[in-house]
Every structure is written in C-alpha cells, then in structure tokens.
C-alpha positions in Angstrom: 152.4 77.3 164.7 152.3 77.3 160.8 149.8 79.6 159.2 148.5 78.7 155.8 148.6 81.2 152.9 145.3 82.1 151.4 146.2 80.0 148.4 149.3 78.1 149.2 150.1 75.6 152.0 153.6 74.5 153.2 153.0 71.1 151.5 152.7 72.9 148.2 156.2 74.3 148.4 158.3 71.2 148.1 162.0 71.9 148.2 161.3 75.6 148.5 160.0 75.1 152.1 163.1 76.4 153.9 164.4 79.3 156.0 164.6 82.7 154.3 167.8 83.6 152.4 169.4 86.8 151.2 168.3 86.1 147.6 164.5 85.8 148.3 163.6 89.3 147.3 164.0 91.2 144.0 163.6 94.9 143.5 162.7 96.5 140.2 163.4 100.2 140.1 161.1 101.3 137.3 160.6 104.7 135.7 157.1 105.3 137.2 156.9 102.6 139.9 158.9 100.3 142.1 158.1 96.5 142.1 159.1 94.1 144.9 158.9 90.3 144.6 159.4 88.1 147.7 159.5 84.3 147.5 156.5 83.2 149.5 157.5 79.6 150.5 160.2 80.7 152.9 157.6 83.1 154.4 155.1 80.3 154.9 157.9 78.1 156.3 158.6 80.8 158.9 155.0 81.0 160.0 153.4 83.7 157.8 151.7 84.1 154.5 151.3 86.9 151.9 148.5 88.6 153.8 150.8 89.0 156.8 153.5 90.9 154.9 152.9 94.7 155.4 154.7 97.4 153.4 155.8 100.4 155.6 153.0 99.8 158.1 150.5 100.7 155.3 147.2 98.7 155.5 145.8 100.4 152.4 144.6 97.5 150.0 146.6 99.2 147.2 149.8 98.7 149.2 149.2 95.0 150.1 150.9 92.0 148.5 149.5 90.0 145.6 150.3 86.3 145.4 151.7 85.3 142.0 151.7 81.5 141.5 152.4 81.8 137.7 156.1 81.9 138.4 158.3 79.3 140.0 158.9 79.6 142.9 155.7 81.6 143.6 156.2 85.2 145.0 154.3 87.9 146.8 154.4 91.0 144.7 154.2 94.7 145.8 154.0 97.5 143.3 153.7 101.2 144.1 154.1 104.4 142.2 157.0 106.8 142.4 155.0 109.6 143.9 155.8 111.3 147.2 152.2 111.4 148.2 151.2 107.9 147.0 154.3 105.7 147.4 152.9 103.4 150.2 154.9 105.1 152.9 158.3 104.9 151.1 160.9 107.5 152.2 162.2 109.9 149.6 165.6 111.4 150.3 167.3 113.7 147.8 171.1 114.2 148.2 173.4 116.6 146.4 177.1 116.4 145.6 179.6 118.1 143.3 179.6 116.6 139.9 182.4 114.3 138.7 183.5 112.9 135.4 181.2 114.0 132.6 179.4 116.3 135.1 182.6 117.8 136.7 181.5 121.3 135.5 178.4 121.2 137.7 178.6 122.0 141.4 175.2 120.4 142.4 174.3 116.9 141.0 171.3 115.4 142.7 170.2 111.8 143.4 166.9 110.7 144.9 166.8 107.6 147.1 163.5 105.8 147.7 163.5 103.3 150.5 161.3 101.3 152.9 160.7 98.0 154.6 158.3 95.0 154.3 157.6 93.5 157.8 155.8 90.4 158.9 152.9 90.7 161.4 152.9 87.8 163.9 149.5 86.2 164.1 150.3 84.5 167.4 148.3 85.5 170.5 149.6 84.9 174.0 152.8 85.5 175.8 155.4 83.8 173.5 155.8 83.1 169.8 158.0 80.7 167.8 157.9 82.8 164.6 161.0 84.8 163.7 160.2 88.4 162.6 160.8 89.0 158.9 162.1 92.3 157.5 162.8 93.0 153.9 164.5 96.4 153.2 164.5 97.9 149.8 166.1 101.0 148.3 166.2 102.5 144.8 168.6 105.3 143.9 167.9 107.4 140.8 170.4 110.0 139.4 168.7 113.2 138.2 171.2 114.3 135.7 171.8 112.7 132.3 173.6 113.3 129.0 171.1 112.3 126.4 172.0 109.8 123.6 170.9 106.4 122.5 172.5 104.0 125.0 170.2 101.3 126.2 169.6 101.0 130.0 169.0 97.7 131.7 167.9 97.8 135.3 168.8 94.7 137.4 167.4 93.6 140.7 167.8 90.9 143.4 168.4 90.3 147.1 166.6 89.9 150.5 166.9 91.5 153.9 168.6 94.7 152.6 168.5 95.5 148.9 169.9 98.7 147.3 169.2 99.0 143.6 169.9 101.6 141.0 167.2 102.9 138.7 167.3 105.2 135.8 164.8 107.6 134.1 166.9 107.8 130.9 164.6 105.5 129.1 161.8 108.0 129.5 163.8 110.8 127.8 163.9 111.5 124.1 165.1 114.3 121.8 163.3 115.4 118.5 163.9 118.1 116.0 161.1 120.1 114.5 160.8 122.7 111.7 158.0 124.8 113.1 157.5 126.8 116.3 154.4 124.7 117.3 156.7 121.6 117.5 154.3 119.7 115.2 156.3 119.1 112.0 159.3 116.8 112.5 162.3 118.3 110.7 163.2 116.4 107.5 166.8 117.0 106.5 167.5 116.3 102.8 170.7 114.6 101.6 172.1 118.0 100.4 171.4 119.6 103.7 169.2 122.4 105.0 169.9 126.1 104.3 172.2 128.0 106.6 170.2 130.0 109.2 167.2 127.7 109.0 165.5 127.6 112.4 165.9 124.2 114.1 163.4 123.6 116.9 164.6 121.1 119.6 162.4 119.3 122.1 163.7 117.1 125.0 160.7 115.3 126.4 160.0 112.8 129.2 157.2 110.2 128.8 155.9 107.8 131.4 157.8 109.7 134.0 156.4 110.2 137.5 154.8 113.6 137.7 157.0 115.0 140.5 159.9 115.9 138.1 160.3 118.4 135.4 162.9 118.4 132.6 165.7 121.0 132.8 168.4 121.3 130.2 171.8 122.2 131.7 173.9 122.3 128.6 173.4 121.5 124.9 176.1 121.5 122.3 176.9 120.3 118.8 179.8 118.1 117.7 181.1 116.8 114.5 181.2 113.2 115.8 178.3 111.3 117.4 180.7 110.6 120.3 182.1 114.0 121.0 185.1 113.1 123.2 187.6 113.6 120.4 185.6 116.0 118.2 185.2 119.7 117.5 182.2 121.0 119.4 180.2 124.2 119.8 178.1 125.1 122.9 174.6 126.3 122.2 174.2 127.1 125.9 175.8 126.2 129.2 174.9 127.2 132.8 174.3 131.0 132.9 175.4 131.5 129.4 174.2 130.9 125.9 175.1 131.6 122.3 173.5 134.9 121.1 171.5 133.1 118.4 170.1 130.4 120.7 166.6 131.1 122.0 165.2 129.2 125.1 161.5 128.6 124.8 160.7 126.4 127.8 163.1 124.9 130.4 162.3 123.4 133.8 158.6 124.3 133.7 157.1 120.9 132.6 158.2 117.5 131.4 159.3 119.1 128.1 162.2 121.5 127.4 162.3 123.4 124.2 164.7 125.8 122.4 165.7 126.8 118.9 168.8 127.8 117.0 169.7 128.7 113.4 171.5 126.1 111.3 175.2 126.8 111.1 178.3 124.9 109.7 181.6 124.0 111.2 184.5 125.9 109.6 186.7 122.9 109.4 184.2 121.4 107.0 184.2 124.4 104.7 185.8 122.4 101.8 183.0 119.8 102.0 179.7 120.0 100.1 177.7 119.8 103.4 178.5 120.2 107.1 177.3 117.4 109.3 177.0 117.5 113.1 175.1 116.0 116.0 173.3 117.6 119.0 173.8 116.5 122.6 172.1 117.7 125.8 172.9 117.3 129.4 169.5 116.9 131.0 168.5 117.3 134.7 165.3 116.0 136.2 164.4 118.4 139.0 161.7 118.1 141.6 159.0 120.7 140.9 159.7 122.6 144.1 163.5 122.9 143.3 163.6 123.6 139.6 163.6 127.3 140.1 166.7 126.9 142.3 168.7 125.4 139.4 167.7 128.2 137.1 169.5 130.7 139.3 173.1 131.3 138.4 174.1 131.9 142.0 173.5 128.2 142.8 175.3 126.8 139.8 178.9 127.0 138.6 179.3 129.4 135.7 181.1 128.0 132.7 182.8 129.6 129.7 181.6 128.6 126.3 185.1 127.7 125.3 185.7 125.0 127.9 187.2 121.7 126.9 184.9 119.1 125.4 183.4 116.4 127.6 185.1 113.1 128.2 184.2 109.6 129.4 181.2 109.4 127.0 181.4 105.6 127.0 180.3 105.4 130.6 177.4 107.8 130.4 173.7 107.3 129.5 173.1 109.3 126.3 170.6 110.0 123.4 171.9 112.0 120.4 169.8 113.8 117.8 169.7 112.6 114.3 172.5 114.1 112.2 172.1 117.8 111.1 173.3 118.6 107.6 173.7 122.1 106.3 174.5 123.3 102.8 177.8 124.9 101.9 176.1 128.2 101.2 172.9 129.7 99.6 174.3 130.0 96.1 174.9 127.2 93.5 177.8 124.9 94.3 181.1 125.0 92.4 180.3 121.6 90.8 177.1 123.0 89.3 177.7 126.3 87.3 174.9 128.4 86.2 173.5 127.3 82.8 170.4 127.5 80.6 168.1 130.4 80.3 170.4 133.1 81.5 173.1 132.1 79.0 170.5 132.1 76.2 169.4 135.6 77.1 173.0 136.9 77.0 173.5 135.4 73.5 170.3 137.0 72.1 171.3 140.4 73.5 174.7 140.2 72.0 173.2 139.2 68.6 170.9 142.2 68.7 173.7 144.6 69.5 175.8 143.3 66.6 172.9 143.6 64.2 172.2 147.2 65.2 175.9 148.1 64.8 176.0 146.5 61.3 172.9 148.4 60.2 174.3 151.7 61.4 177.5 151.0 59.4 175.5 150.4 56.2 173.5 153.6 56.7 176.7 155.6 57.3 178.2 154.2 54.0 175.1 155.1 52.0 175.1 158.6 53.4 178.8 159.0 52.6 178.2 157.8 49.0 175.4 160.3 48.5 177.5 163.2 49.7 180.5 162.1 47.6 178.3 162.0 44.4 176.9 165.4 45.0 180.4 166.9 45.6 181.6 165.5 42.2 178.6 166.9 40.4 
C-alpha cells in the first residue's frame, strides 16, 4: 500500500515519483555538524514518508527528519552535531597511519570517520509486505592534521545508498599575531619593520569547532616566501625540539595554541633595509583524551631542526600569517647618517676651545713683553 507523507502525497511528486536512485541523498560534512538530505518523492513512491525514516534507530525528536518543500525536488533533512555523546547514534572511528607527503616526518597521522545509516520502518501489519526496505548509508572522514595557510576549502556532497564524503576543519582554524602576553593587542608591523628581539605572540585558534577536539601545534617555522617549498626556512619548533628562544605558552590544552618568539632576520637578507618572512604551522586536532599522547616524544618521530623544507604545498590546506618585517638593526641606517643637534654641539665645543687657546696666546705675549721691557731697563 502507499502511505501518504504528513505534507506530501504521491500525486504531488509528478515526474519525481519513481524508484530510489543512487543520487537521491546528499551528505554535508560540516565543521560542527553533519547534514543529510534525502529526496522524499522516491521514498513516498516506495511506500514510506519522512516520518518513517529513522536515523541509526534513534527515536529522539532531535534525530528525526524534517520535510523541506522549499527546494525542488523536496527532501527530508537530518542534521546532527559532531559530538560523540550527541551524534544521533553515529559511529566514530579514529584511525592512525604514518604520514605521507607534507606530513612524511610524522609517524602518527589521525583521521576520524563518522558513519551511520537511515532506515525505513515498514508500516505494514500482517504476514507479508510489498514495500522494499530503504537503507541510506553515510560517512564523513575528517583528517586531524593541517598545515595552516589561506587556501579555501569547499566541501562537496552527493549520493544515495552508500555515501562516503570528506570533510575538513581547516575553515575553523586561524592564526593571529599579537604584541602583548595577554593576546589582546594585534601586532601592527610598520613599513620599516619591527625592532629585532621584539616579542611576537602567536595564537592558532579554532572557532565553531565541535568541543571534542583541542588544537595541538606539531611544527611551526618561518620562511622567506609565502609558499616555502623553494625558500629558506627556520624551524621555531618541531616534534620534541624547539629553538632556544621560542617559548610555548599553551599547546593541546584547549581550542587555542599559543607561543612566542623574538623577532629575527634572515642572514641572506642582510643587505636589504628590512627582512621579511612568513610564519607557517602544522596543526593537529586531537581528541581531548588523546592529546597528552601526542605531547610525549616517545610516540612521535623526533626530527632535527635542520631537516629539509616541506614540499607539495600546492596540495595542502594552509593558512599563513601576515608578513613579519624586521629592521636591519637598532641603529640608524646607512642611508640616514646622524645630523642636527649633535653636530651643532660639536661645532660649539670646537669654537670655545679655539677661543680659549687664542686668549692664552695673547696673555703669553703680553707677559713676555713686560719681562722684555724690564730687562732692558
């Protein structure tokens, strides 16, 4: 028998009244929630409606479908948060593998896979039924390691029956430079650069991110080019090692990671008025219960601070800091010699000395003349 939807009947579907196809479901792998959209007319055609589609056997009203007739064709929508305790029965599975490509220096790169199924509930009572069972499988895979820069991320979605989609948390991550230890005053870098050894405070923060992950910086380095694959670079810190002047303030303890380092300059830019470089950070999102594991050197590959620079930047998701400019040194530049008041003071001093010397000569001549006159007398 045909069961009418709470708002739609089979006669309302027109040409969309057909058997289900493999393109009737779309999956959106968001940064804080997952959204499913299932075309409702094939569901009605098969003998069901939106109220008979159940997500992971969950009867909680928050996990039920909502009929959306504002789009064409109309769909049944499910939306649930990315939270292990409130994800409408979704299965969370975290896998680990050795890093490749840009992350080849890391022995443990994690990905979280979130999956589940929407099933139909047959309303038929009795011994037999003419309604086919509907199953819509979905899956979202999120990598938990990123190299931060400003590449845009577009998340696509579509398919029915079995749908595996990739999601990304990179859009929730940002990097900002501050000039104070309270991380309140954004750093303003003048055209002539900041003084060498000026403290630069760095914050990598996640916003609108599900609460089960913390931000952990694996490696941060500076390079002369915004795209560091063919550029000189300097490691501020790498797994189990950091530069002696870099200070970690917070890392892996919340959805913000913070550190500071003093401004420096690249030696190959020593003949330039200012030294300009960019900051990059490889950032891991770790589940709260596992963050402490990644802080231990025993579980991560040690790396020398003189390792080769990263490659394959064009295929990674990145966000780079604004350019950092440092002055040549703390004294006046060669193009701007000292002038003005100090030179005037020197001239006055020299004049006074010459005047005193001339006066002494006159006095000496007068004394000599007096003695000469007395001797003659």
